[in-house]
N, CA and C atoms as an extended XYZ file, in Angstrom:
648
Properties=species:S:1:pos:R:3:atomname:S:1:resname:S:1:resid:I:1 pbc="F F F"
N        78.724      102.000       98.821 N   MET     1
C        79.944      101.119       98.696 CA  MET     1
C        80.275      100.845       97.224 C   MET     1
N        81.488      101.466       97.058 N   ASN     2
C        82.236      101.060       95.487 CA  ASN     2
C        81.943       99.668       95.339 C   ASN     2
N        81.755       99.135       94.370 N   THR     3
C        81.430       97.730       94.056 CA  THR     3
C        82.488       96.877       93.126 C   THR     3
N        83.396       97.550       93.097 N   LEU     4
C        84.529       97.315       92.219 CA  LEU     4
C        85.009       95.899       92.441 C   LEU     4
N        85.235       95.583       93.734 N   LEU     5
C        86.093       94.763       94.804 CA  LEU     5
C        85.093       93.494       94.979 C   LEU     5
N        84.138       93.179       94.344 N   LYS     6
C        83.211       92.115       94.543 CA  LYS     6
C        84.223       91.024       94.066 C   LYS     6
N        83.979       89.921       94.510 N   PRO     7
C        84.798       88.308       94.096 CA  PRO     7
C        84.621       88.498       92.604 C   PRO     7
N        83.367       88.433       92.037 N   ALA     8
C        83.085       87.916       90.542 CA  ALA     8
C        83.890       89.113       89.685 C   ALA     8
N        84.263       90.354       90.374 N   SER     9
C        84.421       91.510       89.435 CA  SER     9
C        85.538       91.239       88.446 C   SER     9
N        85.342       91.659       87.363 N   ASN    10
C        86.479       91.566       86.221 CA  ASN    10
C        87.559       92.739       86.345 C   ASN    10
N        87.117       93.532       87.610 N   HIS    11
C        88.380       94.415       87.754 CA  HIS    11
C        89.317       94.289       88.684 C   HIS    11
N        89.423       92.882       89.140 N   LEU    12
C        90.559       92.688       89.897 CA  LEU    12
C        91.888       92.142       88.856 C   LEU    12
N        92.678       92.316       89.473 N   ASN    13
C        94.265       92.189       88.685 CA  ASN    13
C        94.293       92.759       87.432 C   ASN    13
N        93.847       94.035       87.609 N   THR    14
C        94.017       95.012       86.320 CA  THR    14
C        94.344       96.191       86.711 C   THR    14
N        95.169       97.090       86.279 N   TRP    15
C        95.243       98.558       86.373 CA  TRP    15
C        94.123       99.307       85.926 C   TRP    15
N        93.558      100.395       86.629 N   ILE    16
C        92.547      100.988       86.384 CA  ILE    16
C        92.605      102.728       86.666 C   ILE    16
N        92.251      103.547       85.922 N   SER    17
C        92.691      104.663       86.193 CA  SER    17
C        91.795      105.101       86.913 C   SER    17
N        91.996      106.251       88.126 N   ALA    18
C        90.986      106.568       89.026 CA  ALA    18
C        92.089      107.539       89.921 C   ALA    18
N        91.034      108.675       90.438 N   PRO    19
C        91.691      109.564       91.157 CA  PRO    19
C        92.045      108.728       92.884 C   PRO    19
N        93.043      109.279       93.276 N   TRP    20
C        93.610      108.713       94.582 CA  TRP    20
C        92.337      108.620       95.725 C   TRP    20
N        91.402      109.769       95.832 N   THR    21
C        90.205      109.540       96.819 CA  THR    21
C        89.746      108.323       96.730 C   THR    21
N        89.485      108.124       95.306 N   GLU    22
C        88.569      106.681       95.117 CA  GLU    22
C        89.207      105.701       95.285 C   GLU    22
N        90.583      105.509       95.082 N   PHE    23
C        91.340      104.411       95.629 CA  PHE    23
C        91.460      104.318       97.113 C   PHE    23
N        91.413      105.097       97.613 N   VAL    24
C        91.448      105.310       99.444 CA  VAL    24
C        90.385      104.874       99.673 C   VAL    24
N        89.248      105.137       99.311 N   GLU    25
C        87.820      105.038       99.482 CA  GLU    25
C        87.605      103.565       99.432 C   GLU    25
N        88.097      102.709       98.478 N   ILE    26
C        88.041      101.000       98.147 CA  ILE    26
C        88.778      100.813       98.988 C   ILE    26
N        90.071      100.878       99.372 N   CYS    27
C        91.102      100.077       99.943 CA  CYS    27
C        90.986      100.088      101.214 C   CYS    27
N        90.370      101.264      101.776 N   ASP    28
C        90.218      101.289      103.315 CA  ASP    28
C        89.025      100.734      103.857 C   ASP    28
N        87.943      100.288      102.838 N   ALA    29
C        86.615       99.691      103.146 CA  ALA    29
C        86.873       98.558      103.703 C   ALA    29
N        86.026       98.076      104.611 N   PRO    30
C        86.262       96.504      105.471 CA  PRO    30
C        86.141       95.722      104.450 C   PRO    30
N        85.340       95.557      103.546 N   ASP    31
C        85.153       94.672      102.319 CA  ASP    31
C        86.273       94.381      101.647 C   ASP    31
N        87.310       95.252      101.665 N   SER    32
C        88.515       95.304      100.928 CA  SER    32
C        89.554       94.592      102.007 C   SER    32
N        89.546       93.999      102.995 N   ALA    33
C        90.533       93.756      103.761 CA  ALA    33
C        91.286       92.119      103.115 C   ALA    33
N        90.242       91.354      102.019 N   LYS    34
C        91.107       90.363      101.923 CA  LYS    34
C        91.507       90.694      100.440 C   LYS    34
N        92.186       92.043      100.144 N   CYS    35
C        92.713       92.487       98.895 CA  CYS    35
C        93.807       92.984       98.969 C   CYS    35
N        94.854       92.722       98.087 N   LYS    36
C        95.927       93.530       98.170 CA  LYS    36
C        95.882       94.793       97.274 C   LYS    36
N        96.413       95.807       97.726 N   SER    37
C        96.076       97.114       96.804 CA  SER    37
C        97.326       97.688       96.411 C   SER    37
N        97.337       98.485       95.171 N   TYR    38
C        98.278       99.380       94.478 CA  TYR    38
C        97.743      100.395       93.692 C   TYR    38
N        98.561      101.690       94.052 N   TYR    39
C        98.394      102.778       93.185 CA  TYR    39
C        99.583      103.196       92.572 C   TYR    39
N        99.246      103.483       91.202 N   TYR    40
C       100.800      104.171       90.582 CA  TYR    40
C       100.575      104.676       89.393 C   TYR    40
N       100.936      106.016       89.432 N   LYS    41
C       100.564      106.917       88.185 CA  LYS    41
C        99.260      106.841       87.639 C   LYS    41
N        98.643      107.579       88.990 N   GLN    42
C        96.811      107.827       89.096 CA  GLN    42
C        96.044      106.342       88.210 C   GLN    42
N        96.453      105.267       88.736 N   GLN    43
C        96.024      103.692       88.405 CA  GLN    43
C        96.166      102.997       89.771 C   GLN    43
N        94.856      102.170       89.940 N   MET    44
C        94.838      101.474       91.169 CA  MET    44
C        94.610      100.020       90.358 C   MET    44
N        95.168       98.919       91.436 N   ARG    45
C        95.154       97.769       91.345 CA  ARG    45
C        94.629       96.994       92.483 C   ARG    45
N        93.949       95.955       92.130 N   PHE    46
C        93.799       95.075       93.544 CA  PHE    46
C        93.650       93.899       93.086 C   PHE    46
N        94.114       92.818       94.206 N   GLU    47
C        94.508       91.402       94.001 CA  GLU    47
C        93.866       90.818       94.992 C   GLU    47
N        93.174       89.788       94.953 N   ASP    48
C        92.968       88.800       95.984 CA  ASP    48
C        94.026       88.466       96.673 C   ASP    48
N        93.958       88.215       97.904 N   ILE    49
C        95.506       87.708       98.653 CA  ILE    49
C        95.167       85.959       98.529 C   ILE    49
N        96.039       85.441       98.099 N   SER    50
C        96.010       84.277       97.656 CA  SER    50
C        96.038       83.308       98.574 C   SER    50
N        94.837       82.128       98.632 N   THR    51
C        94.705       81.055       99.510 CA  THR    51
C        95.367       79.684       99.249 C   THR    51
N        96.026       79.826       97.894 N   GLY    52
C        96.402       78.696       97.512 CA  GLY    52
C        97.257       78.126       98.407 C   GLY    52
N        97.734       76.722       98.216 N   SER    53
C        98.468       75.867       99.067 CA  SER    53
C       100.078       76.250       98.625 C   SER    53
N       100.297       76.393       97.440 N   ASP    54
C       101.575       76.419       96.921 CA  ASP    54
C       102.390       77.695       96.804 C   ASP    54
N       101.328       78.623       97.011 N   HIS    55
C       101.687       80.062       97.348 CA  HIS    55
C       102.082       80.220       98.667 C   HIS    55
N       101.013       79.607       99.426 N   ALA    56
C       101.433       80.040      100.999 CA  ALA    56
C       102.539       79.206      101.331 C   ALA    56
N       103.063       78.235      100.675 N   LYS    57
C       103.898       77.150      101.201 CA  LYS    57
C       105.711       78.028      100.667 C   LYS    57
N       105.346       78.676       99.539 N   VAL    58
C       106.443       79.455       98.845 CA  VAL    58
C       106.793       80.585       99.969 C   VAL    58
N       105.357       81.139      100.207 N   HIS    59
C       105.736       82.382      101.261 CA  HIS    59
C       106.293       82.204      102.306 C   HIS    59
N       105.972       81.087      103.074 N   MET    60
C       106.291       80.633      104.174 CA  MET    60
C       107.751       80.288      104.255 C   MET    60
N       108.096       79.840      103.066 N   THR    61
C       109.745       79.228      103.101 CA  THR    61
C       110.631       80.272      102.761 C   THR    61
N       110.294       81.291      101.862 N   VAL    62
C       110.950       82.562      101.718 CA  VAL    62
C       111.086       83.573      103.359 C   VAL    62
N       109.998       83.510      103.697 N   ILE    63
C       110.117       84.237      104.999 CA  ILE    63
C       111.107       83.541      106.143 C   ILE    63
N       110.904       81.933      106.216 N   MET    64
C       111.873       81.434      107.158 CA  MET    64
C       113.252       81.321      106.755 C   MET    64
N       113.464       81.449      105.323 N   SER    65
C       114.890       81.444      104.961 CA  SER    65
C       115.504       82.752      105.409 C   SER    65
N       114.855       83.591      104.812 N   VAL    66
C       115.585       84.962      105.139 CA  VAL    66
C       115.818       85.089      106.392 C   VAL    66
N       114.670       84.983      107.598 N   GLY    67
C       114.950       85.048      108.923 CA  GLY    67
C       116.281       84.460      109.241 C   GLY    67
N       116.012       83.213      108.903 N   LEU    68
C       117.192       82.247      109.343 CA  LEU    68
C       118.596       82.953      109.013 C   LEU    68
N       118.654       83.207      107.614 N   PHE    69
C       119.996       83.854      107.408 CA  PHE    69
C       120.390       84.800      108.212 C   PHE    69
N       119.510       85.602      108.052 N   ALA    70
C       119.735       87.258      108.949 CA  ALA    70
C       120.182       86.939      110.414 C   ALA    70
N       119.649       85.709      111.159 N   SER    71
C       119.520       85.493      112.612 CA  SER    71
C       121.063       84.724      112.476 C   SER    71
N       121.718       83.951      111.483 N   ILE    72
C       122.793       83.169      111.306 CA  ILE    72
C       123.942       84.267      111.207 C   ILE    72
N       123.578       85.352      110.628 N   GLN    73
C       124.863       86.274      110.058 CA  GLN    73
C       124.789       87.469      110.873 C   GLN    73
N       124.058       87.438      112.066 N   GLY    74
C       123.636       88.809      112.968 CA  GLY    74
C       123.454       89.942      112.172 C   GLY    74
N       122.580       89.768      111.079 N   ILE    75
C       121.981       90.768      110.775 CA  ILE    75
C       120.884       91.347      110.952 C   ILE    75
N       120.699       92.608      111.643 N   PRO    76
C       119.500       93.285      112.278 CA  PRO    76
C       118.366       93.424      111.075 C   PRO    76
N       117.207       92.776      111.380 N   LEU    77
C       116.205       92.879      110.446 CA  LEU    77
C       114.866       92.600      111.229 C   LEU    77
N       113.678       93.457      110.400 N   ASN    78
C       112.184       93.153      110.858 CA  ASN    78
C       111.506       93.023      109.418 C   ASN    78
N       110.683       91.865      109.535 N   GLY    79
C       109.880       91.510      108.206 CA  GLY    79
C       108.599       92.197      108.366 C   GLY    79
N       107.791       92.456      107.280 N   HIS    80
C       106.504       92.393      107.234 CA  HIS    80
C       105.557       91.640      106.109 C   HIS    80
N       104.651       91.038      106.725 N   ASP    81
C       104.105       90.200      105.661 CA  ASP    81
C       102.630       91.345      105.312 C   ASP    81
N       102.535       91.575      104.111 N   CYS    82
C       101.362       92.061      103.191 CA  CYS    82
C       100.993       93.270      103.937 C   CYS    82
N       101.847       94.117      104.282 N   CYS    83
C       102.088       95.288      104.766 CA  CYS    83
C       101.834       96.723      103.834 C   CYS    83
N       100.916       97.414      103.967 N   SER    84
C       100.617       98.719      103.153 CA  SER    84
C       101.503       99.700      103.324 C   SER    84
N       101.933      100.109      102.183 N   TYR    85
C       102.833      101.450      102.276 CA  TYR    85
C       102.267      102.531      101.584 C   TYR    85
N       102.089      103.714      101.875 N   ARG    86
C       101.303      104.541      101.570 CA  ARG    86
C       102.160      106.037      101.388 C   ARG    86
N       101.985      106.803      100.005 N   GLN    87
C       102.488      107.957      100.212 CA  GLN    87
C       101.414      109.014       99.639 C   GLN    87
N       100.730      109.557      100.522 N   SER    88
C        99.414      110.294      100.482 CA  SER    88
C        99.303      110.891       98.936 C   SER    88
N        98.245      110.463       98.402 N   GLY    89
C        98.123      111.284       96.996 CA  GLY    89
C        99.012      110.874       95.768 C   GLY    89
N        99.794      110.157       96.022 N   LYS    90
C       100.619      109.742       94.932 CA  LYS    90
C       100.817      108.125       94.629 C   LYS    90
N       101.113      107.284       95.851 N   THR    91
C       101.608      105.998       95.539 CA  THR    91
C       100.959      105.005       96.835 C   THR    91
N       100.868      103.645       96.408 N   GLU    92
C       100.757      102.910       97.589 CA  GLU    92
C       101.068      101.587       96.986 C   GLU    92
N       101.470      100.670       97.831 N   PHE    93
C       101.702       99.112       97.559 CA  PHE    93
C       101.774       98.279       98.768 C   PHE    93
N       101.642       97.020       98.269 N   GLN    94
C       101.155       96.003       99.416 CA  GLN    94
C       102.083       94.863       98.869 C   GLN    94
N       103.420       94.609       99.087 N   PRO    95
C       104.024       93.588       98.489 CA  PRO    95
C       103.992       92.200       99.449 C   PRO    95
N       104.007       91.138       98.874 N   ASP    96
C       103.644       89.596       99.922 CA  ASP    96
C       104.713       89.836      101.235 C   ASP    96
N       106.005       90.084      101.187 N   VAL    97
C       106.862       90.571      102.126 CA  VAL    97
C       107.488       91.576      101.952 C   VAL    97
N       107.923       92.195      103.067 N   SER    98
C       109.024       93.320      103.288 CA  SER    98
C       109.860       93.303      104.201 C   SER    98
N       110.934       94.069      104.219 N   TYR    99
C       112.161       94.125      105.249 CA  TYR    99
C       112.696       95.466      105.351 C   TYR    99
N       112.911       95.721      106.533 N   TYR   100
C       113.821       96.911      107.154 CA  TYR   100
C       114.870       96.319      107.809 C   TYR   100
N       116.212       96.791      107.249 N   ILE   101
C       117.249       95.674      107.389 CA  ILE   101
C       118.563       96.836      107.794 C   ILE   101
N       119.268       96.178      109.011 N   GLY   102
C       120.365       97.035      109.330 CA  GLY   102
C       120.153       98.081      110.039 C   GLY   102
N       120.693       99.290      109.629 N   ASP   103
C       120.356      100.504      110.477 CA  ASP   103
C       118.539      100.981      110.554 C   ASP   103
N       118.167      100.374      109.465 N   ASN   104
C       116.443      100.574      109.461 CA  ASN   104
C       115.783       99.449      110.023 C   ASN   104
N       116.316       98.464      110.667 N   ALA   105
C       115.584       97.422      111.230 CA  ALA   105
C       114.178       97.923      112.562 C   ALA   105
N       114.531       99.125      112.985 N   ASP   106
C       113.611       99.390      113.998 CA  ASP   106
C       112.879      100.819      113.884 C   ASP   106
N       113.017      100.696      112.269 N   ALA   107
C       112.537      102.024      111.881 CA  ALA   107
C       111.002      102.543      112.115 C   ALA   107
N       110.369      101.213      111.914 N   ILE   108
C       108.608      101.374      112.147 CA  ILE   108
C       108.249      101.215      113.561 C   ILE   108
N       107.575      102.360      114.189 N   ALA   109
C       107.031      102.015      115.483 CA  ALA   109
C       105.926      101.146      115.624 C   ALA   109
N       105.841      100.423      116.806 N   TRP   110
C       104.758       99.616      117.058 CA  TRP   110
C       103.482      100.338      117.183 C   TRP   110
N       102.667       99.649      116.361 N   GLY   111
C       101.089      100.252      116.462 CA  GLY   111
C       100.865      101.014      115.222 C   GLY   111
N       101.972      101.073      114.306 N   THR   112
C       101.947      101.407      112.938 CA  THR   112
C       100.705      100.665      112.363 C   THR   112
N        99.846      101.079      111.524 N   ARG   113
C        98.976      100.213      110.636 CA  ARG   113
C        99.485      100.354      109.192 C   ARG   113
N        99.067      101.402      108.333 N   ILE   114
C        99.633      101.459      107.140 CA  ILE   114
C       100.602      102.527      107.251 C   ILE   114
N       102.061      101.982      107.077 N   ILE   115
C       103.344      102.623      106.809 CA  ILE   115
C       103.105      104.200      105.839 C   ILE   115
N       103.149      105.130      106.844 N   ASP   116
C       103.159      106.348      105.959 CA  ASP   116
C       104.512      106.790      105.514 C   ASP   116
N       104.763      106.943      104.274 N   LEU   117
C       106.077      107.099      103.635 CA  LEU   117
C       106.422      108.440      103.826 C   LEU   117
N       105.680      109.454      104.235 N   GLU   118
C       106.006      110.545      104.569 CA  GLU   118
C       106.743      110.987      105.586 C   GLU   118
N       106.619      110.151      106.656 N   GLN   119
C       107.018      109.719      107.965 CA  GLN   119
C       108.297      108.810      108.110 C   GLN   119
N       108.001      107.578      107.577 N   TYR   120
C       108.885      106.615      107.419 CA  TYR   120
C       109.738      106.125      106.339 C   TYR   120
N       110.967      105.666      106.465 N   PRO   121
C       111.642      105.461      105.192 CA  PRO   121
C       111.162      104.272      104.646 C   PRO   121
N       111.395      103.940      103.418 N   LEU   122
C       110.942      102.978      102.579 CA  LEU   122
C       111.692      101.672      103.067 C   LEU   122
N       110.680      100.503      102.765 N   PRO   123
C       111.542       99.174      103.295 CA  PRO   123
C       112.884       98.882      102.466 C   PRO   123
N       113.712       98.088      102.974 N   ASP   124
C       115.198       98.076      101.782 CA  ASP   124
C       114.936       96.916      101.074 C   ASP   124
N       114.064       95.995      101.694 N   LEU   125
C       113.740       94.846      100.458 CA  LEU   125
C       112.215       94.509      100.265 C   LEU   125
N       111.695       94.355       99.279 N   VAL   126
C       110.413       93.891       98.637 CA  VAL   126
C       110.448       92.636       98.003 C   VAL   126
N       109.596       91.823       98.429 N   ILE   127
C       109.449       90.213       97.824 CA  ILE   127
C       107.818       90.111       97.317 C   ILE   127
N       107.640       89.869       95.799 N   GLU   128
C       106.369       89.525       95.626 CA  GLU   128
C       106.419       88.049       95.337 C   GLU   128
N       105.562       87.206       95.728 N   ILE   129
C       105.680       85.837       95.485 CA  ILE   129
C       104.704       85.833       94.471 C   ILE   129
N       104.907       84.981       93.220 N   SER   130
C       104.466       85.273       92.134 CA  SER   130
C       103.446       83.713       91.742 C   SER   130
N       102.481       83.779       91.879 N   ASP   131
C       101.833       82.708       91.318 CA  ASP   131
C       100.984       82.981       89.920 C   ASP   131
N        99.884       83.780       90.127 N   THR   132
C        99.344       84.024       88.877 CA  THR   132
C        99.614       85.668       88.245 C   THR   132
N       100.378       86.364       89.038 N   THR   133
C       100.760       87.733       88.842 CA  THR   133
C       101.949       87.994       88.268 C   THR   133
N       102.910       87.072       87.858 N   PHE   134
C       104.025       86.951       87.381 CA  PHE   134
C       104.367       88.009       86.728 C   PHE   134
N       103.460       88.306       85.256 N   ASN   135
C       103.784       89.324       84.268 CA  ASN   135
C       103.658       90.742       84.777 C   ASN   135
N       102.743       91.093       85.918 N   ASP   136
C       102.839       92.261       86.529 CA  ASP   136
C       103.708       92.756       87.576 C   ASP   136
N       104.032       91.322       88.100 N   ASP   137
C       105.026       92.001       89.125 CA  ASP   137
C       106.331       92.147       88.587 C   ASP   137
N       106.641       91.499       87.325 N   LEU   138
C       108.065       91.707       86.560 CA  LEU   138
C       107.839       93.484       85.652 C   LEU   138
N       106.561       93.620       85.555 N   GLY   139
C       106.177       94.709       84.662 CA  GLY   139
C       106.246       96.173       85.178 C   GLY   139
N       104.748       96.257       85.701 N   THR   140
C       104.394       97.344       86.138 CA  THR   140
C       104.812       98.036       87.968 C   THR   140
N       104.841       96.660       88.455 N   LYS   141
C       104.838       96.761       89.834 CA  LYS   141
C       106.735       96.814       90.232 C   LYS   141
N       107.451       96.397       89.045 N   ARG   142
C       108.957       96.890       89.081 CA  ARG   142
C       109.174       98.328       88.983 C   ARG   142
N       108.429       98.612       87.872 N   LEU   143
C       108.644      100.197       87.640 CA  LEU   143
C       108.564      100.928       88.704 C   LEU   143
N       107.269      100.501       89.722 N   GLN   144
C       106.808      101.324       90.641 CA  GLN   144
C       107.781      101.257       91.693 C   GLN   144
N       108.289      100.134       92.119 N   TYR   145
C       109.615       99.972       92.985 CA  TYR   145
C       110.918      100.630       92.497 C   TYR   145
N       111.139      100.630       91.287 N   GLU   146
C       112.195      101.005       90.863 CA  GLU   146
C       112.045      102.916       91.127 C   GLU   146
N       111.095      103.205       90.335 N   GLU   147
C       110.930      104.867       90.668 CA  GLU   147
C       110.802      105.385       92.621 C   GLU   147
N       110.472      104.626       93.032 N   LEU   148
C       110.305      104.672       94.642 CA  LEU   148
C       111.934      104.904       94.831 C   LEU   148
N       112.500      103.840       94.360 N   GLY   149
C       114.130      103.932       94.731 CA  GLY   149
C       114.060      102.815       95.896 C   GLY   149
N       113.582      101.452       96.074 N   ILE   150
C       113.633      100.721       96.959 CA  ILE   150
C       115.052       99.848       96.564 C   ILE   150
N       115.617       99.462       97.562 N   LYS   151
C       117.161       99.138       97.446 CA  LYS   151
C       117.043       97.710       96.547 C   LYS   151
N       116.252       96.754       96.834 N   GLU   152
C       116.322       95.478       96.049 CA  GLU   152
C       114.836       94.855       96.129 C   GLU   152
N       114.355       94.441       94.784 N   TYR   153
C       113.228       93.576       94.747 CA  TYR   153
C       113.376       92.325       94.299 C   TYR   153
N       112.740       91.322       95.103 N   TRP   154
C       112.894       89.684       94.278 CA  TRP   154
C       111.231       89.560       93.850 C   TRP   154
N       111.204       88.908       92.908 N   ILE   155
C       110.185       88.389       92.659 CA  ILE   155
C       110.239       86.352       92.228 C   ILE   155
N       109.595       85.972       93.222 N   VAL   156
C       109.885       84.631       93.430 CA  VAL   156
C       108.457       83.847       92.494 C   VAL   156
N       108.999       82.942       91.952 N   ASN   157
C       107.807       82.745       90.684 CA  ASN   157
C       107.439       81.270       91.198 C   ASN   157
N       106.317       81.057       91.650 N   VAL   158
C       105.724       80.113       92.287 CA  VAL   158
C       105.832       78.616       91.266 C   VAL   158
N       105.592       78.752       90.020 N   GLN   159
C       105.434       77.798       89.141 CA  GLN   159
C       107.044       77.263       88.715 C   GLN   159
N       107.919       78.243       88.730 N   THR   160
C       109.352       77.311       88.254 CA  THR   160
C       110.090       77.669       89.490 C   THR   160
N       109.853       77.847       90.542 N   MET   161
C       110.672       78.055       91.736 CA  MET   161
C       111.892       78.859       91.299 C   MET   161
N       111.815       79.716       90.527 N   LYS   162
C       113.113       80.480       90.251 CA  LYS   162
C       112.943       81.940       90.861 C   LYS   162
N       113.911       82.813       91.179 N   ILE   163
C       113.791       84.028       92.164 CA  ILE   163
C       114.711       85.023       91.366 C   ILE   163
N       113.884       86.153       90.720 N   TYR   164
C       114.267       87.145       89.820 CA  TYR   164
C       114.491       88.274       90.956 C   TYR   164
N       115.844       88.807       90.865 N   VAL   165
C       116.410       89.756       92.040 CA  VAL   165
C       116.640       90.866       91.251 C   VAL   165
N       116.394       91.784       91.532 N   PHE   166
C       116.920       93.533       91.100 CA  PHE   166
C       117.352       94.285       91.895 C   PHE   166
N       118.527       94.612       91.844 N   ALA   167
C       119.206       95.767       92.739 CA  ALA   167
C       118.675       97.289       91.962 C   ALA   167
N       118.138       98.309       92.952 N   ILE   168
C       117.761       99.204       92.440 CA  ILE   168
C       118.572      100.572       92.911 C   ILE   168
N       119.460      101.300       91.643 N   ALA   169
C       120.187      102.301       92.100 CA  ALA   169
C       119.639      103.582       92.675 C   ALA   169
N       119.888      104.581       93.189 N   PRO   170
C       119.475      105.866       93.467 CA  PRO   170
C       118.472      106.587       92.344 C   PRO   170
N       119.484      106.287       91.326 N   ASP   171
C       118.600      106.986       90.166 CA  ASP   171
C       117.462      106.162       89.382 C   ASP   171
N       116.980      105.265       90.036 N   GLY   172
C       115.891      104.574       89.787 CA  GLY   172
C       116.242      103.162       89.049 C   GLY   172
N       117.458      103.195       88.086 N   SER   173
C       117.686      102.363       87.253 CA  SER   173
C       118.016      100.941       88.140 C   SER   173
N       117.796       99.852       87.511 N   SER   174
C       118.051       98.285       88.212 CA  SER   174
C       118.733       97.719       87.168 C   SER   174
N       119.209       96.429       88.030 N   HIS   175
C       120.052       95.474       86.933 CA  HIS   175
C       119.878       94.406       88.221 C   HIS   175
N       119.700       93.063       87.198 N   HIS   176
C       119.688       91.637       87.758 CA  HIS   176
C       120.785       91.394       88.425 C   HIS   176
N       120.853       90.772       89.751 N   ILE   177
C       121.614       89.944       90.379 CA  ILE   177
C       121.294       88.619       90.949 C   ILE   177
N       122.244       88.105       91.281 N   ARG   178
C       122.319       86.643       91.688 CA  ARG   178
C       122.489       86.339       93.260 C   ARG   178
N       123.281       87.562       93.940 N   GLN   179
C       123.473       87.504       95.168 CA  GLN   179
C       122.918       88.719       95.888 C   GLN   179
N       122.166       88.464       96.941 N   SER   180
C       121.801       89.754       97.614 CA  SER   180
C       122.674       90.675       98.222 C   SER   180
N       122.225       92.205       98.012 N   LEU   181
C       123.181       93.383       98.315 CA  LEU   181
C       122.477       93.603       99.888 C   LEU   181
N       121.398       93.720      100.057 N   VAL   182
C       120.916       94.187      101.112 CA  VAL   182
C       121.210       93.084      102.348 C   VAL   182
N       121.268       91.587      101.823 N   LEU   183
C       121.423       90.591      102.679 CA  LEU   183
C       122.940       89.989      102.321 C   LEU   183
N       123.555       90.815      102.810 N   SER   184
C       125.263       90.602      102.318 CA  SER   184
C       125.664       89.098      102.396 C   SER   184
N       126.096       88.451      101.149 N   GLY   185
C       126.323       87.119      101.226 CA  GLY   185
C       125.267       86.044      101.115 C   GLY   185
N       124.004       86.509      100.750 N   LEU   186
C       122.996       85.340      100.478 CA  LEU   186
C       122.844       85.080       98.930 C   LEU   186
N       123.295       83.797       98.555 N   LYS   187
C       123.200       83.647       97.176 CA  LYS   187
C       121.894       83.296       97.091 C   LYS   187
N       121.277       83.871       95.921 N   LEU   188
C       119.819       83.311       95.692 CA  LEU   188
C       119.637       82.043       95.089 C   LEU   188
N       120.707       81.294       94.441 N   GLU   189
C       120.637       80.061       94.076 CA  GLU   189
C       120.282       78.885       95.421 C   GLU   189
N       120.818       79.481       96.691 N   ILE   190
C       120.567       78.721       97.945 CA  ILE   190
C       119.319       78.382       98.138 C   ILE   190
N       118.386       79.745       98.169 N   LEU   191
C       116.916       80.028       98.096 CA  LEU   191
C       116.215       79.303       97.025 C   LEU   191
N       116.818       79.452       95.683 N   GLU   192
C       116.177       78.534       94.783 CA  GLU   192
C       115.897       76.931       95.184 C   GLU   192
N       117.113       76.340       95.492 N   GLN   193
C       117.144       75.077       96.125 CA  GLN   193
C       116.564       74.577       96.956 C   GLN   193
N       116.360       75.619       97.998 N   ALA   194
C       115.422       75.209       98.990 CA  ALA   194
C       114.015       75.340       98.881 C   ALA   194
N       113.916       76.044       97.777 N   LEU   195
C       112.040       76.093       96.992 CA  LEU   195
C       111.821       74.656       96.735 C   LEU   195
N       112.688       74.289       95.919 N   GLU   196
C       112.607       72.805       95.048 CA  GLU   196
C       112.760       71.806       96.354 C   GLU   196
N       113.278       71.890       97.348 N   ARG   197
C       113.259       70.701       97.871 CA  ARG   197
C       112.065       71.030       98.977 C   ARG   197
N       111.465       72.347       98.880 N   SER   198
C       110.349       72.290       99.918 CA  SER   198
C       109.193       71.635       99.054 C   SER   198
N       109.296       71.242       97.928 N   ARG   199
C       108.190       70.358       97.058 CA  ARG   199
C       107.981       68.821       97.566 C   ARG   199
N       108.887       68.298       98.183 N   GLN   200
C       108.782       67.096       98.454 CA  GLN   200
C       108.981       67.027      100.223 C   GLN   200
N       110.109       68.084      100.742 N   ALA   201
C       110.504       67.801      102.153 CA  ALA   201
C       109.646       68.729      102.896 C   ALA   201
N       109.471       68.306      104.395 N   ASN   202
C       108.701       69.446      104.687 CA  ASN   202
C       109.804       70.557      105.361 C   ASN   202
N       109.042       71.512      106.195 N   GLN   203
C       110.032       72.778      106.246 CA  GLN   203
C       110.788       72.698      107.083 C   GLN   203
N       110.844       71.760      108.196 N   SER   204
C       111.639       71.233      109.284 CA  SER   204
C       113.198       70.774      108.497 C   SER   204
N       112.700       69.784      107.916 N   THR   205
C       114.026       69.122      107.078 CA  THR   205
C       114.600       70.332      106.088 C   THR   205
N       113.897       71.109      105.538 N   VAL   206
C       114.462       72.421      104.392 CA  VAL   206
C       114.985       73.470      105.412 C   VAL   206
N       114.462       73.432      106.730 N   THR   207
C       115.394       74.466      107.455 CA  THR   207
C       116.723       73.798      107.787 C   THR   207
N       116.521       72.646      108.527 N   ALA   208
C       117.815       72.030      108.779 CA  ALA   208
C       119.120       72.054      107.414 C   ALA   208
N       118.377       71.743      106.132 N   TRP   209
C       119.299       71.756      105.325 CA  TRP   209
C       120.234       73.211      104.909 C   TRP   209
N       119.100       74.057      105.066 N   LEU   210
C       119.637       75.602      104.772 CA  LEU   210
C       120.615       76.281      105.866 C   LEU   210
N       120.613       75.574      107.143 N   MET   211
C       121.330       75.883      108.330 CA  MET   211
C       122.869       75.215      107.971 C   MET   211
N       122.626       74.432      107.310 N   GLN   212
C       123.893       73.799      107.201 CA  GLN   212
C       124.398       74.682      105.704 C   GLN   212
N       123.747       75.061      104.929 N   GLN   213
C       124.404       75.820      103.853 CA  GLN   213
C       124.859       77.320      104.306 C   GLN   213
N       123.983       77.906      105.076 N   PHE   214
C       124.464       79.061      105.515 CA  PHE   214
C       125.703       79.140      106.701 C   PHE   214
N       125.563       77.992      107.321 N   GLN   215
C       126.717       78.062      108.463 CA  GLN   215
C       128.370       77.538      107.769 C   GLN   215
N       127.992       77.083      106.459 N   GLY   216
C       129.139       76.156      105.763 CA  GLY   216
C       130.136       77.446      104.931 C   GLY   216
């Protein structure tokens, strides 16, 4: 068994040059179940799945908010929590949250484990919840998602409660936006306010406030 993923390893949270076969051997091993895995431009990266309270609460608030907005607006949607996406021999990513939206909502068959991008479409929205990984989420991962052509990418900064949103064009270029395009009408400032409120208020209270904003 490759030892790169032992908890004390200094190889976590960094990009390491490696062939695809070595990456797959490590990320598919049982010992790697508590790690997020990425592969891009012949480099692999592994991150511990965060168990911190702040990260977990922000993660839940984002999922709750997106689901609530889509339900109120009647937008078809299916979300995935820490799901692996793989294009064999080339790329893999495991974002904190991802969504298939609209016509793609039911694209993934029940029983699918790792989503094979040779068989299934890319998710429409990818979200990284950034506590200790902000620089990489804004850097290399953003480049990876741009190159793949994912329509929209969010980075949620746990420390500042700010959301950085990028719309990605078919040519791979991206630009910063403050209102979602894949979730039409969703203003990111409302989600940021919900995150701020979640520091002091419980999730039921935050949800009630969001319902007023989304229905108003």
